[in-house]
GULUM-947506 format. One record per residue: y negated, z negated, x of N, C-alpha, C in turn; residue number from 1. Coordinates in steps of 0.05 Angstrom, whole numbers, m for minus. Example, Ala and Ser with C-alpha at 12.3 -4.5 7.8 and 13.67 -1.06 7.14 Angstrom:
<rs>
<n.Y=114	n.Z=m156	n.X=264	ca.Y=90	ca.Z=m156	ca.X=246	c.Y=66	c.Z=m156	c.X=264	drenpa=1>;
<n.Y=45	n.Z=m142	n.X=257	ca.Y=21	ca.Z=m143	ca.X=273	c.Y=m1	c.Z=m157	c.X=258	drenpa=2>;
</rs>
This chain:
<rs>
<n.Y=2418	n.Z=m2708	n.X=m288	ca.Y=2402	ca.Z=m2701	ca.X=m266	c.Y=2385	c.Z=m2730	c.X=m266	drenpa=1>;
<n.Y=2380	n.Z=m2734	n.X=m241	ca.Y=2365	ca.Z=m2757	ca.X=m233	c.Y=2334	c.Z=m2756	c.X=m238	drenpa=2>;
<n.Y=2317	n.Z=m2776	n.X=m246	ca.Y=2288	ca.Z=m2773	ca.X=m258	c.Y=2279	c.Z=m2758	c.X=m226	drenpa=3>;
<n.Y=2283	n.Z=m2764	n.X=m202	ca.Y=2274	ca.Z=m2755	ca.X=m181	c.Y=2278	c.Z=m2725	c.X=m181	drenpa=4>;
<n.Y=2303	n.Z=m2721	n.X=m187	ca.Y=2314	ca.Z=m2689	ca.X=m181	c.Y=2296	c.Z=m2672	c.X=m209	drenpa=5>;
<n.Y=2293	n.Z=m2686	n.X=m227	ca.Y=2279	ca.Z=m2671	ca.X=m249	c.Y=2247	c.Z=m2667	c.X=m243	drenpa=6>;
<n.Y=2239	n.Z=m2695	n.X=m231	ca.Y=2206	ca.Z=m2686	ca.X=m221	c.Y=2205	c.Z=m2664	c.X=m200	drenpa=7>;
<n.Y=2227	n.Z=m2665	n.X=m182	ca.Y=2221	ca.Z=m2646	ca.X=m164	c.Y=2228	c.Z=m2616	c.X=m175	drenpa=8>;
<n.Y=2246	n.Z=m2614	n.X=m190	ca.Y=2244	ca.Z=m2585	ca.X=m203	c.Y=2228	c.Z=m2582	c.X=m219	drenpa=9>;
<n.Y=2211	n.Z=m2595	n.X=m231	ca.Y=2186	ca.Z=m2590	ca.X=m248	c.Y=2160	c.Z=m2585	c.X=m228	drenpa=10>;
<n.Y=2163	n.Z=m2600	n.X=m201	ca.Y=2145	ca.Z=m2588	ca.X=m182	c.Y=2149	c.Z=m2565	c.X=m173	drenpa=11>;
<n.Y=2175	n.Z=m2556	n.X=m167	ca.Y=2181	ca.Z=m2534	ca.X=m155	c.Y=2181	c.Z=m2506	c.X=m172	drenpa=12>;
<n.Y=2190	n.Z=m2510	n.X=m199	ca.Y=2185	ca.Z=m2488	ca.X=m217	c.Y=2166	c.Z=m2493	c.X=m237	drenpa=13>;
<n.Y=2143	n.Z=m2477	n.X=m240	ca.Y=2120	ca.Z=m2479	ca.X=m261	c.Y=2137	c.Z=m2475	c.X=m285	drenpa=14>;
<n.Y=2152	n.Z=m2455	n.X=m285	ca.Y=2167	ca.Z=m2453	ca.X=m317	c.Y=2181	c.Z=m2473	c.X=m326	drenpa=15>;
<n.Y=2193	n.Z=m2496	n.X=m308	ca.Y=2203	ca.Z=m2517	ca.X=m318	c.Y=2182	c.Z=m2535	c.X=m328	drenpa=16>;
<n.Y=2160	n.Z=m2541	n.X=m317	ca.Y=2143	ca.Z=m2556	ca.X=m327	c.Y=2125	c.Z=m2544	c.X=m345	drenpa=17>;
<n.Y=2126	n.Z=m2519	n.X=m351	ca.Y=2114	ca.Z=m2505	ca.X=m375	c.Y=2131	c.Z=m2514	c.X=m400	drenpa=18>;
<n.Y=2156	n.Z=m2517	n.X=m397	ca.Y=2174	ca.Z=m2519	ca.X=m422	c.Y=2174	c.Z=m2549	c.X=m427	drenpa=19>;
<n.Y=2173	n.Z=m2564	n.X=m409	ca.Y=2167	ca.Z=m2590	ca.X=m410	c.Y=2151	c.Z=m2603	c.X=m432	drenpa=20>;
<n.Y=2121	n.Z=m2587	n.X=m415	ca.Y=2097	ca.Z=m2596	ca.X=m431	c.Y=2097	c.Z=m2583	c.X=m461	drenpa=21>;
<n.Y=2109	n.Z=m2566	n.X=m460	ca.Y=2113	ca.Z=m2556	ca.X=m494	c.Y=2129	c.Z=m2568	c.X=m505	drenpa=22>;
<n.Y=2156	n.Z=m2578	n.X=m497	ca.Y=2165	ca.Z=m2595	ca.X=m508	c.Y=2157	c.Z=m2627	c.X=m522	drenpa=23>;
<n.Y=2137	n.Z=m2638	n.X=m498	ca.Y=2124	ca.Z=m2662	ca.X=m505	c.Y=2103	c.Z=m2657	c.X=m525	drenpa=24>;
<n.Y=2090	n.Z=m2638	n.X=m528	ca.Y=2069	ca.Z=m2624	ca.X=m545	c.Y=2086	c.Z=m2618	c.X=m576	drenpa=25>;
<n.Y=2110	n.Z=m2614	n.X=m573	ca.Y=2124	ca.Z=m2611	ca.X=m599	c.Y=2130	c.Z=m2637	c.X=m608	drenpa=26>;
<n.Y=2141	n.Z=m2653	n.X=m592	ca.Y=2149	ca.Z=m2683	ca.X=m597	c.Y=2119	c.Z=m2702	c.X=m608	drenpa=27>;
<n.Y=2098	n.Z=m2696	n.X=m595	ca.Y=2073	ca.Z=m2708	ca.X=m603	c.Y=2071	c.Z=m2703	c.X=m633	drenpa=28>;
<n.Y=2066	n.Z=m2674	n.X=m638	ca.Y=2065	ca.Z=m2668	ca.X=m663	c.Y=2081	c.Z=m2676	c.X=m687	drenpa=29>;
<n.Y=2101	n.Z=m2679	n.X=m679	ca.Y=2121	ca.Z=m2689	ca.X=m699	c.Y=2118	c.Z=m2719	c.X=m702	drenpa=30>;
<n.Y=2114	n.Z=m2736	n.X=m684	ca.Y=2108	ca.Z=m2766	ca.X=m686	c.Y=2084	c.Z=m2771	c.X=m701	drenpa=31>;
<n.Y=2060	n.Z=m2751	n.X=m698	ca.Y=2040	ca.Z=m2759	ca.X=m708	c.Y=2043	c.Z=m2747	c.X=m740	drenpa=32>;
<n.Y=2053	n.Z=m2728	n.X=m742	ca.Y=2058	ca.Z=m2721	ca.X=m772	c.Y=2075	c.Z=m2740	c.X=m782	drenpa=33>;
<n.Y=2098	n.Z=m2756	n.X=m771	ca.Y=2112	ca.Z=m2780	ca.X=m783	c.Y=2090	c.Z=m2801	c.X=m791	drenpa=34>;
<n.Y=2078	n.Z=m2806	n.X=m769	ca.Y=2066	ca.Z=m2827	ca.X=m776	c.Y=2040	c.Z=m2831	c.X=m795	drenpa=35>;
<n.Y=2032	n.Z=m2804	n.X=m800	ca.Y=2009	ca.Z=m2796	ca.X=m815	c.Y=2023	c.Z=m2796	c.X=m842	drenpa=36>;
<n.Y=2046	n.Z=m2787	n.X=m846	ca.Y=2065	ca.Z=m2791	ca.X=m874	c.Y=2063	c.Z=m2815	c.X=m882	drenpa=37>;
<n.Y=2076	n.Z=m2836	n.X=m858	ca.Y=2079	ca.Z=m2861	ca.X=m867	c.Y=2055	c.Z=m2874	c.X=m875	drenpa=38>;
<n.Y=2030	n.Z=m2871	n.X=m863	ca.Y=2007	ca.Z=m2884	ca.X=m868	c.Y=1996	c.Z=m2870	c.X=m895	drenpa=39>;
<n.Y=2001	n.Z=m2851	n.X=m903	ca.Y=1989	ca.Z=m2838	ca.X=m932	c.Y=2010	c.Z=m2850	c.X=m950	drenpa=40>;
<n.Y=2026	n.Z=m2860	n.X=m946	ca.Y=2048	ca.Z=m2865	ca.X=m971	c.Y=2045	c.Z=m2897	c.X=m968	drenpa=41>;
<n.Y=2026	n.Z=m2911	n.X=m954	ca.Y=2026	ca.Z=m2945	ca.X=m961	c.Y=2033	c.Z=m2960	c.X=m943	drenpa=42>;
<n.Y=2043	n.Z=m2952	n.X=m919	ca.Y=2054	ca.Z=m2963	ca.X=m894	c.Y=2030	c.Z=m2978	c.X=m885	drenpa=43>;
<n.Y=2026	n.Z=m3005	n.X=m884	ca.Y=2006	ca.Z=m3016	ca.X=m877	c.Y=2005	c.Z=m3013	c.X=m841	drenpa=44>;
<n.Y=2026	n.Z=m3017	n.X=m827	ca.Y=2033	ca.Z=m3018	ca.X=m803	c.Y=2023	c.Z=m2992	c.X=m792	drenpa=45>;
<n.Y=2031	n.Z=m2973	n.X=m805	ca.Y=2029	ca.Z=m2943	ca.X=m796	c.Y=1989	c.Z=m2944	c.X=m796	drenpa=46>;
<n.Y=1981	n.Z=m2948	n.X=m811	ca.Y=1949	ca.Z=m2947	ca.X=m819	c.Y=1938	c.Z=m2962	c.X=m797	drenpa=47>;
<n.Y=1944	n.Z=m2989	n.X=m794	ca.Y=1935	ca.Z=m3005	ca.X=m768	c.Y=1939	c.Z=m2990	c.X=m739	drenpa=48>;
<n.Y=1961	n.Z=m2983	n.X=m737	ca.Y=1969	ca.Z=m2966	ca.X=m712	c.Y=1946	c.Z=m2943	c.X=m710	drenpa=49>;
<n.Y=1950	n.Z=m2929	n.X=m727	ca.Y=1924	ca.Z=m2903	ca.X=m732	c.Y=1896	c.Z=m2914	c.X=m719	drenpa=50>;
<n.Y=1891	n.Z=m2939	n.X=m736	ca.Y=1861	ca.Z=m2945	ca.X=m729	c.Y=1857	c.Z=m2956	c.X=m699	drenpa=51>;
<n.Y=1881	n.Z=m2968	n.X=m688	ca.Y=1876	ca.Z=m2974	ca.X=m664	c.Y=1880	c.Z=m2952	c.X=m641	drenpa=52>;
<n.Y=1898	n.Z=m2935	n.X=m652	ca.Y=1901	ca.Z=m2912	ca.X=m631	c.Y=1882	c.Z=m2890	c.X=m632	drenpa=53>;
<n.Y=1873	n.Z=m2885	n.X=m658	ca.Y=1851	ca.Z=m2859	ca.X=m657	c.Y=1824	c.Z=m2866	c.X=m658	drenpa=54>;
<n.Y=1819	n.Z=m2896	n.X=m664	ca.Y=1793	ca.Z=m2905	ca.X=m666	c.Y=1785	c.Z=m2926	c.X=m656	drenpa=55>;
<n.Y=1803	n.Z=m2936	n.X=m628	ca.Y=1791	ca.Z=m2953	ca.X=m611	c.Y=1786	c.Z=m2981	c.X=m629	drenpa=56>;
<n.Y=1806	n.Z=m2988	n.X=m648	ca.Y=1795	ca.Z=m3010	ca.X=m668	c.Y=1814	c.Z=m3032	c.X=m651	drenpa=57>;
<n.Y=1802	n.Z=m3056	n.X=m648	ca.Y=1812	ca.Z=m3077	ca.X=m636	c.Y=1808	c.Z=m3105	c.X=m652	drenpa=58>;
<n.Y=1831	n.Z=m3116	n.X=m654	ca.Y=1826	ca.Z=m3147	ca.X=m667	c.Y=1819	c.Z=m3164	c.X=m652	drenpa=59>;
<n.Y=1801	n.Z=m3180	n.X=m657	ca.Y=1794	ca.Z=m3204	ca.X=m646	c.Y=1779	c.Z=m3199	c.X=m620	drenpa=60>;
<n.Y=1769	n.Z=m3175	n.X=m614	ca.Y=1752	ca.Z=m3171	ca.X=m593	c.Y=1723	c.Z=m3168	c.X=m601	drenpa=61>;
<n.Y=1703	n.Z=m3177	n.X=m588	ca.Y=1675	ca.Z=m3163	ca.X=m598	c.Y=1671	c.Z=m3138	c.X=m594	drenpa=62>;
<n.Y=1650	n.Z=m3130	n.X=m613	ca.Y=1647	ca.Z=m3101	ca.X=m612	c.Y=1630	c.Z=m3098	c.X=m589	drenpa=63>;
<n.Y=1629	n.Z=m3077	n.X=m574	ca.Y=1615	ca.Z=m3067	ca.X=m554	c.Y=1597	c.Z=m3050	c.X=m565	drenpa=64>;
<n.Y=1567	n.Z=m3059	n.X=m562	ca.Y=1549	ca.Z=m3044	ca.X=m575	c.Y=1526	c.Z=m3036	c.X=m554	drenpa=65>;
<n.Y=1517	n.Z=m3017	n.X=m549	ca.Y=1503	ca.Z=m3006	ca.X=m532	c.Y=1476	c.Z=m2992	c.X=m544	drenpa=66>;
<n.Y=1456	n.Z=m3005	n.X=m549	ca.Y=1430	ca.Z=m3000	ca.X=m563	c.Y=1410	c.Z=m2996	c.X=m536	drenpa=67>;
<n.Y=1399	n.Z=m2970	n.X=m536	ca.Y=1374	ca.Z=m2967	ca.X=m527	c.Y=1349	c.Z=m2954	c.X=m538	drenpa=68>;
<n.Y=1328	n.Z=m2969	n.X=m533	ca.Y=1305	ca.Z=m2963	ca.X=m547	c.Y=1284	c.Z=m2946	c.X=m529	drenpa=69>;
<n.Y=1271	n.Z=m2931	n.X=m533	ca.Y=1252	ca.Z=m2922	ca.X=m515	c.Y=1230	c.Z=m2914	c.X=m532	drenpa=70>;
<n.Y=1212	n.Z=m2935	n.X=m530	ca.Y=1188	ca.Z=m2934	ca.X=m547	c.Y=1166	c.Z=m2912	c.X=m542	drenpa=71>;
<n.Y=1174	n.Z=m2897	n.X=m523	ca.Y=1158	ca.Z=m2878	ca.X=m510	c.Y=1127	c.Z=m2883	c.X=m493	drenpa=72>;
<n.Y=1128	n.Z=m2913	n.X=m494	ca.Y=1100	ca.Z=m2919	ca.X=m483	c.Y=1080	c.Z=m2923	c.X=m504	drenpa=73>;
<n.Y=1088	n.Z=m2930	n.X=m527	ca.Y=1074	ca.Z=m2938	ca.X=m552	c.Y=1067	c.Z=m2966	c.X=m550	drenpa=74>;
<n.Y=1038	n.Z=m2975	n.X=m553	ca.Y=1033	ca.Z=m3003	ca.X=m555	c.Y=1024	c.Z=m3012	c.X=m584	drenpa=75>;
<n.Y=1041	n.Z=m3031	n.X=m592	ca.Y=1026	ca.Z=m3033	ca.X=m616	c.Y=1012	c.Z=m3064	c.X=m622	drenpa=76>;
<n.Y=984	n.Z=m3060	n.X=m626	ca.Y=966	ca.Z=m3081	ca.X=m626	c.Y=964	c.Z=m3089	c.X=m654	drenpa=77>;
<n.Y=958	n.Z=m3114	n.X=m659	ca.Y=955	ca.Z=m3125	ca.X=m685	c.Y=930	c.Z=m3116	c.X=m696	drenpa=78>;
<n.Y=929	n.Z=m3110	n.X=m725	ca.Y=904	ca.Z=m3100	ca.X=m737	c.Y=882	c.Z=m3114	c.X=m729	drenpa=79>;
<n.Y=880	n.Z=m3143	n.X=m724	ca.Y=857	ca.Z=m3157	ca.X=m728	c.Y=847	c.Z=m3161	c.X=m689	drenpa=80>;
<n.Y=855	n.Z=m3141	n.X=m679	ca.Y=846	ca.Z=m3143	ca.X=m652	c.Y=843	c.Z=m3113	c.X=m633	drenpa=81>;
<n.Y=829	n.Z=m3116	n.X=m617	ca.Y=823	ca.Z=m3086	ca.X=m602	c.Y=846	c.Z=m3091	c.X=m583	drenpa=82>;
<n.Y=848	n.Z=m3068	n.X=m569	ca.Y=864	ca.Z=m3065	ca.X=m545	c.Y=859	c.Z=m3081	c.X=m523	drenpa=83>;
<n.Y=833	n.Z=m3078	n.X=m515	ca.Y=827	ca.Z=m3094	ca.X=m496	c.Y=830	c.Z=m3125	c.X=m505	drenpa=84>;
<n.Y=828	n.Z=m3140	n.X=m525	ca.Y=835	ca.Z=m3162	ca.X=m535	c.Y=862	c.Z=m3166	c.X=m530	drenpa=85>;
<n.Y=880	n.Z=m3154	n.X=m537	ca.Y=901	ca.Z=m3154	ca.X=m543	c.Y=915	c.Z=m3155	c.X=m511	drenpa=86>;
<n.Y=904	n.Z=m3138	n.X=m493	ca.Y=912	ca.Z=m3137	ca.X=m466	c.Y=902	c.Z=m3166	c.X=m451	drenpa=87>;
<n.Y=882	n.Z=m3176	n.X=m455	ca.Y=871	ca.Z=m3202	ca.X=m444	c.Y=886	c.Z=m3229	c.X=m450	drenpa=88>;
<n.Y=901	n.Z=m3224	n.X=m474	ca.Y=916	ca.Z=m3255	ca.X=m482	c.Y=933	c.Z=m3261	c.X=m464	drenpa=89>;
</rs>
């Protein structure tokens, strides 16, 4: 069966699409299990792959840090000044 015929069959018959998706899920679970087993037994490549795939770890890329500080309208005035003195500076 060609790729196009298979896609048409999946589109035409919901039960075919459901079976296909179940098969993909089973394959996914088996692959993750195999990879996890390899990582747990000391396979460095498997550990690196899991870090990258599951935790967005990227080598050589700068970290994207997004910090938002909302001081809530609090004005910090030095102890040796009044608010008016601070605002006049």
